[in-house]
N, C-alpha and C positions, 0 to 999 in steps of 0.2 A: 452817793452811796456806791458801796464796793462792788466793783466787777465781778461776775461770776465765772467768766471765760477765761481760763488761763492761757497766756501765748505759749502753748507747749507744742512740740512736734516730735515726730518719731523718725530717725534717720536709719535708713537700712542700707545695706552694702552697696547693692548694684546701681541705686540710684541716689547717690549720696549728695548730689547737689540740689535736690528738692527739699521743700519745706514742709510739704503735708503729709500727712499720714500715710504710711506705705507698708505692705505687707513684705516679709522676709520671703525668698524665693529658694534659698538653699540653705544647707546646714552650716555654713561657714558666716552666715550673715549675723550681725549683732544688732538688736533693736534697741534704740535708745529713746528716752523720753526727755527732752530738753526743756527747761523753763527758763524764762528771762525775768528774774527777780526786780532788778532795777527798771528795765522798762515798763514792768507791770505797774510797780509804785510811781513810776512818772506818769502813767495813764490815768490814774486815779488821784494823782496831786496829794499822795500821802504825806504825814508829818515825817515819816523816815525818809521819804525822797528829798523833802526840802533840807532835812538836817544833813543828808548825805553830801549832796551838791553844794550846801554851805561850808561845810567842813571841808571838802576836797577845794573850794575855793580859797578858804584860808590858807591851806598848805600850799598852794599855788603862789598866793600872794608874798607868803614869807620866803619861799624858795626863791621867785624872781628878785626881791628885795636882797636876799642875800648874793645872788649872782650880780646883780647891778652894782652892791657895794664892792664885790671883788674886781669887776671890771673898772670901775671908778678908781679903786687903789692901785690897780695894775697900771694905768694910764698916767694918773697924777703923781704917783710917789714911787712906785716899785721900779719902773723902768730907769727913772732918771738915779734913784739910788743904787741900781745894779751898774749903770754906767761909771758913776763916780767910784764904786767899790771896784771895777774891773781895772780902772786906771791905776788906783793906789795898790792893788792885787799883783799888777804886772811889776810895778816898781820894787815891790817887796820881793818878787820871785828872782829879779835880776840882781838884788843886793845880798842875798844869802851867802854867796862866794865872792871873793875878791875877782876882779877882772884878770882875765888870762895875760894881758900885757903888762900889768904890775909885777907879776912873779916870773917874767921872761928873762930876766937880768939876773943877778947874782943872788937871790933872795933863796933859791932852791938849790938842792945838790944835783937833782935829776933834771937837767934842763931840757933832755929829749923828750921825755914823755909826761910831766907832770903838766905843763900847761895845756896840752892837748887834753889830757883826761880832763882838767878842770873846764876846759872849754867845751868838750862834748858833753859833760855831764850838766852843765849849766844850760846848754840849750835843750837836752833832753827832758829835764826838769822844768824847763819853762814850758815846754809844749804840754807836757803832764799835767801842770797846773790850770793851763788854760783848757785842757779837756775836762778836768775835774769842774772847773768852774762852770763850764757849758752844762755839765749835768746837773750841778746844783741850781743853776738858773733856770734851766728848763727851757722848752720850745715854746716861747710867750707867743708868737704869732699865731701858731697852730692851736694853741689852747686858746686863745681869745676868739678865734675865727669859730671854734666849735661851740662856744660859750654863746657866742651872737646867733648862730645857726640855730642852736636849740632854743632860743628866745623867739627867732622869727618863725621857724617851721613848726614848732608845737605849742608854745605859750600863746602867741599872738592869735593863731586860729581859734584856739581855745576862748580866749577873751572876747573875740567878736561874737562867738557862740552864746557866751555868758552875759555880754552886753544885751543881746537879743532877748535872751531869758529872763533878764531882770526887769527889762522894759515892759514885757508883756505880763510878768507877774505881778508888777506893782500896779499896771492897769487894770489888770483883772480883780486883784484884791480890793483896790478903792472902789470899782464899779459893783462889785458883789456887796461891799459894806454898804453903799450908797442906796442900792436897791433893796437890800434887807431892812433898812432903817426908814422906809416909806411908811407914813401914817394911813393906813387903809381904812381908817374911820372917817377921813375927811370926805366931805360931800361931793367935792369936784373931781374924786379919783374914780376914774372907770376902770372895768376891766380890760378894754382894747389898750389902755395905756401899760397897764402891768404886763400884758402878752409883748407888746413892743419892747419894753425893756427887757423882758426875758430873751427875746430873740436877739437883741444887741449884745447882751451879755453871752449868748451862745457864740455869736461871732467872734468876740473877743477870746472866749474860752479855746476856740478853735487854733486861733494864733498861738496862745498859750501853751497848748497842748503840742502843737508842732514845734515850738521853741524847745519844750521839754525834751522830747524824744530826740530831737537833733543834738541837743546838749548832752544826753546821755551816751549817744552813738559817738560823739567826738570824744568823751571821757574814755570809752572803751579803748578807741584806738591810740589815744593819746599815753595812756598808761604803757603799752608794749613799745611805742616809740620813744617815749622817756627812758625806759630800760634800755634800748638800744643806744641811745644819745650818750648815756652815762657810761656805759661800758666800752663805747668808742673812745671817751675822754679818759677813762683808765688806761686803754691801750696806748693813747698818746703818750701819756705820763710815763707808762712803762717803758717804752721805746727809749727814752731819754736816759734810763738807769743803764743802758748797755754802753760797756766801754771796749772799744777795739785795741787789741794788744798789737803793738807795732811789729812789722814784719811778719805777721801771722794772719791767719784767718779765723782766728779763735775770738768769740765775743763772749764776754763775761758780764753776766746779769749782777751788777752790783747790789740789786735790792733783795737777792738771794743770801746776802751775807747776813742781814737781819732776819728774825723769825717773822713769818708773813704768811698770808693766806694765798698769795698768788705765786705761781711758780709759770715756768715757761712750758713745760711739758710734763707729763704723767709720770716719766721715767725717772724723775729727779727722786733723791730721798726726801720723803715728807714724815718719817716717824716722828719727828720732834714736834709736828704741827697739830695743834688740838682740833681746829676747824679747817679742814682743808678744803678748798675751793679752786679749782682749776679754771684760770681765766680763759682758756680755750674752750673748756667744755661749756662754760657761761655763754661764749659766743656762739657755739653750736645750738644752745639752748634757744638763744634770742633768734637764731635763724629758724628754727623750728616754729617759734611762735610767730615770726612775720609770715612764714608760709600758711599758717593757720588764718591769719587776717586776710590774706588774698583770697583763700578760698571761701571764707565764711563773711566776707563783707556782703556779699549778694544775699546770703540768707538773712543777714541782720536788717537789711533794707526791706526784704519781704517781711519779716516780722514786725518790723517798725509800721510798715504800712497797714498790715493787718490790724494791729492794735490801734492805729490813729482812726480807721475806718469803724471799727468795732465801738471805740469809744465815743465817736460822734453819735452813732445811733442810740448808745446809752443815754447821753446827756442831752439829746434834742429836747428842747422845749415842747410842751403839749400843744396840739393845735384845736383842742376842745375848749372853746371859750368858758364853758362850765368851770373848768379848772382854774379860773382866775377871778370868780364871782365868789366873794367872801362868804354869802349865805349859802350858795350851793356847797362849798368846801366844808362847811358846819355840817350840812346834812349828810354829806358822805362819810365824814368821820363818826357822826352819830350812828349810821348805819353799820358801821363796821363793828362799832361798840355793841350795839343791840343784837347783830346777828352772831350766829353760831357757826357759820361757814368756816371760821377761823381754827376751830377745835379739830384739832386732828389727833385721832387716838393712836394711829398706827404709825406715827413717825418714829424712823429708827435712831434719831440723833436730834439734837437739839437744834433749832433753826437759829441761823446767825445773820447778822447785818453790821455794816460800818460805813462811817462816811463823817464828814463835816457837818457840824451843827453850831450855831451861835447860842452862847450861853450868857445869860443875864448876871451880871455881878456888880460889885461897887469897889473903887479904889479910893485911897487916900483918906486923910482925916475928916474930909467933909462928905466922905460916902459919895463920891460922884459916880453916877450912873454910867455903866459902860456895857458893852456886847462884846464879848470875845469869841474866837473862833476855837473850837476843839474837836478833835476826833473821838468819836463815840462809838461804841461797839457793843454787840451782845453776841457772845459766843460760850458754848458749854454752860448754859443757864446762868451766866454772870454779864453783868452790865459793867463798864468801866470808860474811863475818859484818858485820853493822850493828849501831850501839848508839847509843842517845841519850847526847848529851855529859853531861858532870856537870852542867851548867846546865839540861839538859832543853830546850833551844831550838833544837838543830840535830842532824843526824846525823853520826856518825864513822864511820870504817871501819878493819878490819884487813887485813893482808894477803890477796892472793886466791891461790888454789891449783888447778892444773890437775887434774881429775878423776883421770887416769893417774896421778899421784903419790899418790893416796889410796886407803887400804883402809878399808872399813866393817865393823865386827863388832857383833854383838848380845850384850849382857852378861846371861846369864840369872840370874846369882848377886848382882846388885846390890841392894842394900837398897831403893833407888827404882825405882819401876815404868818399864817402857818407855824403858831406858837403853842406850844403844850407844856405841861408841869409834870415833874417827876417827884412823887411823894415817897421818900425813902424813910424806912422805919425799922429800928432794931428788933422790935416785937415781931411774933409770928403772925400776929393778927393785923388786917390792914384795915383802912377807913371803911366808914360805911359807903356803901355803894352812891356814887353821883351821877348824874344824868349823862356826863362825859366822861366817866371813870370806866376802866376795864376789870376794875376788882371785883370779886364776888361779893354780894352782900354779907354782913356779918352782925351779929348781934352787939358786939362790943365796938366802940368808937376809941381810936388810939390815936394821939397827936402825933404827926411825923416828925421825926428828928431833923430832916434836912428836906427842902423843898427847892427843885432846881428847874428854872425855866429855860428852855430850849426852844430854838426856832430853826425850823428846816428850811431849805433852799426853794422847795417846790411842793406842790400838792402832791406829786408822786411820791416824794421822798417821805412827807408825812404820813401818807396812808401806808407806806411799806413800813415804816417804824411801828405804826399802831397795829399792824397783822402780826409782825414778827415778835413783837411784845406780847401780844396775846396768845399767839402759838407757843412762845417760850415758857410761858407761865402755865399753860395747860399742859405742856410735855413734863416740865419739873413736877406739877402736881399729881401726874399719874405714875411717878415713879415711886418705888418701894421705900421705905423709910431707912433701910441698910443700905441703900445705893449710895455710892460716893458722889455722883453728881447732885442727888438731893440734898446731900449734906452742904454741898456748895452753894446750893440755889438759896440756902437759907442763912448763909454767913455774911460778914463783912471782913474784907482782906486788905489790911494797910500794905505800902510798898515794902518788899522784903529787903530793899537795899537803899541805904540812905543816898547814895550818888544819884540814884534814879528817881527819888520822891520829888514831887512837884514843889518848885521853890518860887511860885508865883505869888505876888503880893496882893492879889486880889481877893476880896472876902470869901468868894464861894470856891475857889481854889484852896484856901486855907481850911474851910469848913468840911471841904471832900478828902482832904489829905490830913492822915494822922500818923505820927512815928511813936513807936512805943518801944518796949525792951525787946521785942521780936526783930526790929529792924536793924540790920546789920551795916557796917560800914566795910565796904570790899577794901578799900586802901588799908584800914587799920588790921582787918583779920588776915591779910596776906602781905601786909607791909610794903604796899606799893607806893610809889610816888610819881608825880609828874614835875619833870624838870622843864629846862629851857624849850620852847617852842612845843609845849604839851608833849614831850618826850616821856614815855611810860618807863620805868624802871621797876623791876621786881627783885626781891630779896631773895636770894638764892642761899638755902640753908645749909647746902652741900659746901659752896665755897664762903659762906658767911660775908657776902659781898652784895651790893647793889647792882644789877647787871641790866643792861637795856633788854626790852622785851624780844628784840630780834635775835638774840643769843639762844632763844628758847623757841625757834623756828615758828613764830606766830603766824598761822595761816589767814590769809585774806578771806574773810566770810563774803556772803552776797551783799549785803549792807555795812557800809563803813562809815561810822560817826565818831565823835570825840571819845566816846565811852564803850566803844564796839571793843576793844581790847580787854577791858574790865568785863564786859558782859561775857567773853569768852571764858572768862578765869571763874566764874561764879559756881560752875560745877564740882570746884574743889572746895565749896562751902556747903552747898545743900542742893538735894534735887529740885527741879523745876514743878511749879503746880500744873494742874490740868486746865488752866486758863491763860490766854494772852497776859503778858505782863511786859514792862518796859525792856527787860534783858532780851528778850524774844525780838521785840520790835526793832531794837538796835542791831539784831543780827539778821533777820529773814523778813524784816518789814512788816507791813499790817496785813498781808495776804494770807489767807488760810490755806497752807501747802500740805496739809495732812494726806490729802491724795497721792502725794508724792513720797511718802514715808518708805523707808526700805523695810520697814515692818508691817506695812500695809498688807493685811490679809493673814498675818502670821498669829498663832494663838498667843493672847494675853491674858493675864489673869486682871481680874478687878482691881482697879487703884483705889485702896481705901484712903482717904486724906487724913492725914495725922498732923498735929500741931508741931510735932518735932521728926520731920520726914527727913533730916539730913544726915549725913554722914561726916564724921569729924575729920577736919584737916589736920589736926595734930597727930603726927604719925605716933606721938607717945600715948596716945589714948589706948584705954584698954581694947575698947572694939577696933580691931585691926581693920581697915578697909582698904589699903593699899598693900600689897606685898612689900615684905621686908627689903628687898633689894630694889625697891622703885625709887628712883631719884627725883629731885624737884623737877627736872626737865620733863620725865616722863609723867609726871602729874599734870603738868602744864599742857603737854600734848595731849593726854586723855581728856583733859576737861575741854580743849577745842574741839576734839573729837566728838564727845557726848554733845556739846552746843550746836554743832552743825548737822549731825545725823539724828538726833533725838530730842529735838527741841520743839518740834510742832506735830508730834505724834498725838492722835486723837484719844489713845489710851496710852498711858506711860508704861512702856513695856522695854525692859533693859535688863541683862543679867548684869548682877553686880560683879561677877568675875570677868567680866569683859573688858579687859585692860588693853590698852595699847602697847604691843610689845616691840613695833618697829614701824617706822614711817618713812617715806622717800618721795621724791618729786619724780615725774615721768612724762612721757608724751604717748599717748595711745593713738593706735591706728585701727579703727574698727572697719576700715574699708581703704582702697587705695586712693581715693580722692578727698578724704578727710582726716583731720586729727585733732586730738583735743589734749590740753594740758591736764595734768591730774596730779593730786595729792591721794597718795595710797596710805591707808592706816591699817595694819595686820594685828589682829588680835588672836586668841588661842585657836577660835573656832571660825572666824570669818575675816576675809579681807574687803575693805570699804575704798570705793573708788569716789573721791570728790572732785568733779570735772567743772571748771570755771574757765569759759574761753568767749572773749567778747562779750561777756554778761550772760551768755547762756551757761546754766546751771544743770548739772546732771549727779545724781545720787544712786550708787550701785552697790548693793552687798552680794557676796558670794560666798558659798561656803568652802571652807577649805578641802574638804574631803571630796568636793566635786572637781577639784584638780587632778589630773592624771601625773603630770610631769611638767616642770619647767627647764626648758633648755636654753643655752645661750647660742645665739647666732654664731656661725663659723667665720662669717666674713667681717660683721659688724660686732665688736666686742660688748657695746652697749646696749645690744638688742636683745630682748629677751622673748620667748615664744612660750605661751601658756596653752596647754592642752588639757580639755575637759572631757568628762566621762560621755557627754553627748556628742563627742567626736568634733566639737568646734574648737576653735583655735584662735587665739588673739594675739597681737605683739604689742611690747611696750619697749620704749627708748628708756632707757634708767639713766638720770642725771643727779649730779652731786653726790651721789653713792656708787660703789663698785657693783657692776650687774654680778659679778660672781658672788658678792657678799649678800645680794638680794635673792639670787638663785638658792645659794647654800641654806638662807632663813627659810625658805619656801620649801625646799627638800625635807630639811629636818621638821619642820611643823606637819608637813604632808605625812611622814612616816609616824609622827608622833600621835596623829588623829586615829591612824588606823592599828596602832599597837595596842596589844591585849593590856598591858600595863604601862599607859601614857604617863608621862612626867607632869608633876604639879607646876604650878604657876611659878614659883621660887626656881624650881629646877630648869623650866624653861628659859627663864630671864638670865639665869647663870649661862646656859648653853649659848643663847644669843650672844651674850656678852663675849664668851670665849670664840665665838664665830667671827664677830667684828673685830677682836684684837688679832686673831690670826690673820685674817684677811688684809688687815692694815700693814702687816709685814711683807705683803706680796705685791708685786707690780700690779699695776691697774688693768693691764691688758692679760689678765690671767685666762686661761682657757678651762682649766680644769679644776673642778670644785671638789673639795674633800668632803666627806660624809661626816655630818653629826647626827647620828640616829641611834635610838636604844634599841633598834631591830637588828643592827649589825651582828650582835654576837648574843644569842640566846644562852639563858642560865643553863640550859642542858647540852649546849654545844660542847663538842669533844675535839680539842686541838691537839693531836699528837705531835711530837717533836718533830719527827720525819714521817712525811706520809707520802705515798705514790699511788695516785689513783689508777695508773696504766698497770702498775703491778698487781693490784688487787683484782682488777678485771681480768689479768691473764690466769691467777689463781682460780676464780669462779669459773672461767672456761674449761678448765681442767676437772674442775668437780661437777659440772653440769654437762649434760649430753647436748643440748641445744641452745642458743641464745639468739636473740633478736635485737636489733639495734637501730636507733633513730634519731636525728639531731633536731633541735627546735630553737627557733630565735626567741629565747627568753632566758632568763637568768636561772639557775638550779633552785633558787628560793621560789621563783615564781612558778616553775614546772611542780613543785612540792605542793604548792598549794592548790594547784588545779588538780592533783591527783588526789590529795588527803585534806583539803581544807572542810571545814565544817559544813558548808553548802554544796560540796561537790558530789556527784553521784557517779563519776566515771567509772569506778571500781564496781559499783552496783549494777552498772550497764554492761560490764564487761566480764563479769564472773562466768566461771564454767558451768555450773548448774542454776544461776540465778539470774533472771532476767529483768526486763524492764517493769514488770507487773509485780516485782517482789518487794516484799515490805521488811525492811531489816527491823529487828527487834532487838532488844537488850541494850547493851551500852554503846552509846554513841559518841564517846569521848575517849580520849586517849589519858592514860594514867601513867606516872612514873613507876617503873619498876627497878628498884636498885638490886643488881645482881650481886653487888658488893658494896664495901664502904666507898670504892673510887668508881665503880661502874654502874651505869643507869642508862635504862633503856625505855622508849615509850610504847606501851602496849594498847591496842583497841581490839575489843571483843565484840562479836556480833553474830546473830543467828539469823538464818535466812531459809526460807522454804525452798525445796529442790523444784525446779521448773523442768519441763521437757526441753531436751536440747534442741528439739526440733523448732519448738517454738521460738527459742532464743536465736538460733541460727536464722531463721525466717524473719526474725526483726517484726512479728506480729504477735499481739497479745492475745493469748487463747486460754481455754481452761487448763489449769495445773494438774499435772497428774503427779502422784506422790509414789514412791517407791520404798516400801517397807520403812522407811524412817521418812518423816516430814521436814526436817530440817539439817542444816549444815553449820558447823561451827566453824566460822572463820577468825583467825586470829592474826593481826597483823602486828609486826615489831620494827620499829625505828630504832637499829641498833648501833648505828653510827650516824653522827650529824657533826659535820663541819660547816658551820653557816656559810650558804652562798657559794659553797665550794664542791661539797660531796655529801650524798646522802644515801644510805643503805636500807633497805626495806625488806624485811624477812617474811614470808607467809607461811605459817605451821602447816606441815604436810597433811594431805586429806588422803584418805585410805579407801579405795573403791572395790567393791566386791562384784565381778563379772561371772556370769555364768560359764561353767567348764574352765575357769581361770583362777589361778592363785589371786592372792590380795595384791592390788596395784596401788603404788605409793606414788603420789604427785607432789614435788616439790617446785616451789617458785621463789625467786629473789630478784628484787629491781634495785638497780643502781641509778642514782642522778649524779652526773659529774660535771664540772664546767669543761669546755671545750674552747682551745685557743682558734681565734679566728683572724684573718688578716684585716678584716675592715672594721675590727675593734668593736663589733656589736657583740652583745651577750649571745654566746652558743651553749646549749646544753645538751649533753648525749645521755639518752635514756637507752638502758640496756635491760632487757628481760631474760632471765635464765630460767630454763626449764630442765626438769628432769624425771623421766618417769620409769619406775623399776618395779618389777615384781618380786613379792617377797617368798622366802621359805616358810611355810607355815609352822615349822619347829623353832627354826631360829630367828626368824623376822629379820634374816639379813637378805639383802638382794641376790638374785639369782642370775647366772648369764645363760643357761640353757633354757630356752624358751620355746614352748610350743607354738604350733602354727597359729592358733587362734589368739595366744598372746602377742605373737609378733602384730598381727593385724590389727588388735585393738590397740597396740602403743602407737602404730603409725596412724590410727584415726585420731587417738588423742593429740598426737603432734600437730597432726593437720588441724584439728580443732584450736588448738592453743595458737596456731600460727594466724587462723582466721580472727581470733579474739585478739590477738596483737595488731592485726591491721585494723580492726575495729577501734582500738584504743587510739591508734596513731590517727585515724580518720577523726574522731572526736576532738583530740587535741588540736589538730590542725582547724577544725572548725572553730574552736573557742579562742585560739589565737588570732584568726583572722577577726573575730567579733570584738576582741581585746584592743584592736588597733596597733599602730606601729609605735607607738609612744609610750615608754614607761609600763611595759606591760606587767612588770612585777608588782606596782602599786595596784594596777587595775585587778591582776588576778587575785591579790589579798582583798580587794573590795569586792569582787563578784563571788570568788568561791570560798571567802570567810577565812578566820584565824583557824590556827590548830589548837584548839582548847585542850588544854592539859591539867588535869587534877593532880596537884602536889602531894607528895608523901614524904613522911619524916624521912630524913637520911638514917637515923637510928635505927629505925624500923627496916631492917635489911631482910627481904624475903628471898631466901635461897631455893630457887626453883630447880627442877631437873631441865636437862637440855632439852631441846625442841624435839630430838629424835625420841627421847624417853617419854613424851607425853602420852597419855591416854587418847587416842584418835578415835574420832567418831567415824564408824565404817558406814559407808552408803552402799546399800545393796542395788546394784544396777541390773535389770532384766534384758533379755535379748531384744525386745522390741526398741530400747533405747540404742542399742549397739547398732541395728539396722537402720534406725533413723540417722544416726551419726554418719553410717557408712554412705547412705544415700545422699545426704546432704552434701558431704565432703566429695562425693565423686561428681554429684551434679555440678557443684560450684566448679570443681577443677575442671570438667567438661565445658562448662561455659567459658572459663577463662581460655581455654586452648583453642575452642571454636571462635571466640573474640579475636584471639591472637591471630589465627590463620585468616579469618576474613580480613582482619586489617592488613595483613601482609598480601592478601590477594587483591584488595582495592588499590593498594599501593602500585602493585605490580601491573595492574590493568592500567592505571592512570599513565604509568611511565610508558607501556605498550603505545597507548593511544597517542602521547605526546611524540613519541618516535615515528608513528605512522603519518601524524600530522606534519611532520617535518619534511616528508617526501614533497608534498605538494599542497600547501596550505590553501590556495585559491580553489582548488577542486572540493576539498573538504568542506571549505566555507559555503561553496554554490551548494553542494549536495545538503547542507545542513539548512541553509535557506529554503531550498526546494522541499525539503522535508517539513520544515514548519509551515511553509505555504499550504502544501497538501493538508496537512492537518487542519489548517485553520479553515479551508473551504470544506473539507469534510464535515468539520463540526457546524459550519453555518448550514450546510445541505441537510444534517440530522437536525438543526434547530427548526428549519422551514417545514420538514416533513413532519415533525411533531407537532407544530404549530397548526397546521392543516387538518392533520387527524383529530386534534381538539375541537377545531371549528367544526369540523364534519359532525362530532359527536354532539356538539351542543345545538346544531341545527337539527340534528334527528330527533333529538329529545324533545325540542320546541314543537317540531311540526306533530310528534305522536301525542302530544298533550292536547285534549279536546278543548280546553279552555283558552288555549292560546290564539284560536282563530276568530274569536268574537271581536266584531268590531262595531263601535258606536260613535255617533257623531250627534251633536247638539246644534240646533238650529234655532235662531230668534225669529220674530215676525218680519224684520226687515231683511234678513236673508231669504226668507220666504218668498217675499214680494219680488225680490230681485229675480230669483229663480222662476216663479211663474212669469215674470216678464220675459225672460230669456226663451221660456218654453212656447208661450202663447203669441208671442209678438213674432213675426217672421223677420228675417235678416234680409233689409232692402239692398239685397245685392242684386246688380243689373243683370248679370249673367245667369242667376237662379231665376229670375223673373222671364228671360228669354227662354229658359228651358222649360218652365212651365207651360208656357204658350204653344211650345213645338210639341210638348209632350201631352197636351191636352187630349188629344185623340184617344190615347192608349189611357186615360185617367180611369176609366171603369174597371180597366183590370185591377186596380187596387182599391176599388171602392169599398168592398167589404173590411178590408183591412184598416183602410182609415177610419172607416166607421167604429170599428173595435178600439182603435187608438184614441178616437173623441170620447167614447163613451168612458174609457179608462182615467182619461184626462179629467173628464167632469167628476168622477167620482173622487180622485186625488184632490181636486180644489175644493169639493164639499168637505172634505175631510179636514183640509187646512183651515177652511173658514170655521169649522167647529172647534178646532184647536185654539184659533184666535180669540174665538167668542169665549172659551173657557178661560182663556188668560186674563182676558179683560174683565171677567167675572170675578177673578181672584183678585185683581187690583183695584176694582172700580169703586170699592169702599173708601178705601184711602183716598182715591181719585175725586171721589164726589165731594169730600171733606174739602180738599184743597180747592175746587171750582167754587164751592159756596164761600170760603174765606177770601177768595179773590173779587168774587162778585160784590161782596159786602165793601171790600176795600175801594173797590171801583165807585160804588155808590156813595161813599164817605167823601172821596175826593171830588166828585161831581156835585155834591152838596156845599161842601166848605170851601172848597177850592175852585169855583166856576172858572174864573179866567185860565188858570193854569189847564183846565180839562177843555176849554174851548180852544185853546192854542195848540194842544197836544194831540193830533191826528192818529199817531201810532198808539197812543194810549186809549183811544176811543176805540180803535180796532180790536184791540187785545181784549178790552172789556167785552165788546160784542161777541168775539170768538168763545171768551169763558162762558156768557149766557147761552148762545146756542148750544154748546157742547154739554152745559148743565141740564138743558130742557131735553136733549136727546137721550141723555142716560136715565133721567127721571121717566121718561115715556117707555124707555126699554123695561125698567123696573116694574111699572105699572101693567 
């Protein structure tokens, strides 16, 4: 039965070497949940595990056979042929030209130089031919030694583990088959014998389990070592292709002459290469993976031991003898059938169970009875059977049946133990209720279509199957008719793919497996073929050729069988069902991993099962399911992605628009101690990490919008740093792709996701294609990544031919009386969104007469205003209530006071926009009316421009221009001759505006600190929102008056506001001055003290120590004084209380007798006796006193006797009963045991004492 405890673990950053669950303790920690799929499958001995190890073994055998054939050919034929060919080749080299001594005589005209030239050339050509021959022949000794080393160090250790595994597997299978075939109806079979056999099988299973886990651990490490040896072999062969040019140090790699995948270094030209793979980069990848093995091997052993111990606890045989008595087993199953305890009405999901069962069937023409082992399961209200294929290298399936069409009955009279029947019917009604049936009774009796006899391995498993079956039927019956799972529980589902349908020749397998028109052949649909060595080839429609699967970058899934690659391609044909099938088993195994789904907890829609729930593979279909720019390779990668991440969801939730846009391999570092190899799939909204290291699997999904920035490391070119919104960061090493390409793709998708008008999927694909094409033309060690963003240039941006921001600022300085400036570490675009984003309230908090409590009303959006056919600006209008300036400056929220007019019209205009370079914001003038003054006009302008910085970080300059003027009432022109009160008000307004600018600066600094240090522009857009703009038609040009000619809203300000402003301004100024002088005074005082201490440091230290000591003792003295005073008060209060002096003492009879004895009996002291004799003559002196004392003593003794009598009267009733009972007991012993009575004198004395005491008490009562 399937184990429910998954071998998962959480790895956090500080304690990376531990395997147990850990809580993170810092914001940079990354919590992972790892699952070991293959180890889990090995622990339950599932068919997926058996198929996987069998298929792996067949590949190893083929590989070893090929290596051995190569070695034999090299030793027996190649070396001798090479030696013979070299001899003939040397003779040929020397015979191309005649010997120089033949042309030394009169044959030539130039006897001085031609013989020497012929001789030198022949010698050089000979050595050249020898070098070329060495290149062609290769380094056979090194090559052979590497092959032999690969066999000895990798294949041989694996074969030893495999041999041990095969031995225990065969032994366990044979023993369990024999044990299950025992005839329990035999009279001589005792329960003790069955229990002993179960214990013996348990011992064999322990050895088989250990061998299985050891084999999987060996396979994990073998895969990585296998890669390393093969790449070392390639490196050796590659070295033989280098040719040294004579008299130079130049080495030419002759392999580069031909189009190839391998180059010596990344700086060479590889534009003509389609699939570039740098061999040095691959070696770096292997080194990283080997480092992973060294750090994760201990974790692998811990998990393996945990699984081993847990599995032993799960499969341990029962120690209860009743579980082996067939009659008791029958009664136990009958109790389960009759009881209603299994009916659970509040279950949130259907129960599930899985495990090996023996199935009764027949084979051959003679219908020979056989029992075959099958993996059965119940999940999502569906019952199904899986089995190993005839070749035992992949998993097949039969039909699936809804649990509402199945009745389960126990078979108590079966010759084999723990057997039960499944009655499967196509009808909705089931058979009439039987004594051992779990079906509800019905009036209609329907003959079942199929009867399946199954046998469990133990009573525990038999009981679990009945419980789960009953609960599953109850759960499905309680579902609504419209529910998808209810529909599933009523149906029968044949295999969806012909390749995975059961091909067993047994009668029951044939009866349970149906192939109809809905069953699809993957090979025919996708035009796939299996060539030599079971090598899968896929038809590429783009190139119109059959290509090997590795050309499409097929990812290694958790489980690998013969048809796993076909299973990964099924998503190109149709979506999966909501129950397990053979496709899932050949990828993820039999364990239900839906708890680890990346969509676990996400909102999902109810999956209504339809007959045709597939999407067309044919791109020419009218219903387009793939983008038009999607290639065959992209479709295959997307199918792999869906098969890995969305195969075992409890509810199938997948966005149909979620296509893989880009994928790459990398090495992820969640902490300093651990690393994981990963395959990353990037979609339009998410990026998915599939991590597979030493059998540990982890799935992770992150939203792209949660990433703030992706930066390339300045030292390591292939290292990327990812920074998230929650201020965490991770690092990835990128392999087999350019890091700058990955960075550019991430940056584009980041900005596209926050864009107000994001690109559609086809536009995104085209942009990514352009990025890759452009990056392929640049060196691999590129550090600067160009932008590919639709946010770089807005549609309303104005880019004049020649623009000088500094000149523009100089013009504004002349036009405005006062200006303030400050620089910020953010791009101009980011600062613009901080100030004017849809979610920003900085302007609202920092307006002159509107404060934190003000509620803006009116238009909250920007609109296009076309001043002319070629000139456009953005306008935003709002109305806000006037708030007391004193409230605003104090920063507190108080009751708002209004002055004649209760709102102020505020209009902001974005008059010039040069994207990410320069922004100009104009605020329409505000007219104020003060008492005893002319109208006051306030004008503001904001400019945001880029600033050049030496550290190449984005710097932005914010400049605020102010101008305050008083207008002539007749001409509305500014006047120069100002009255005294107007000058005072102007200075007050300037001071107030300065305070507001400082407040804006403080807010911006605060928000920028919150945004962090990485890609503040993207964070600012996310936090403060986009700048929403309502478009207007360009034809509809609104010619408005200039801002100076607008009818301005006049705000009447009374004298109280002026006084409040004056008070606030001067108080703030005074506080600043006082603070400045106080700071200066403290600094001067500190300097003076330091100068004095430099005269004699020892004296000052001694004085300081004595002062501290005096203060310490003074404090202690004060503490003692306070304590004494407190004690005195407590004692005084205690004495003054009347009740505090009452003293009571309790005396019992024993104590009284002791006291009486001490009082009445004189101390036998010799000295006291002598004193009495001497003082006898004077005894008459104290006669009266002694008499009084004696009388007093007598009275006290009488009182004490009365108290004793009173106490006896209180308890003598119970005491009398006790004495009567004791006397009766004594009489019984005396009469019935005379011998014992006569010999025990102590008993006689005790009984006599009881009689005397009883008589005494009775006499007193009389």
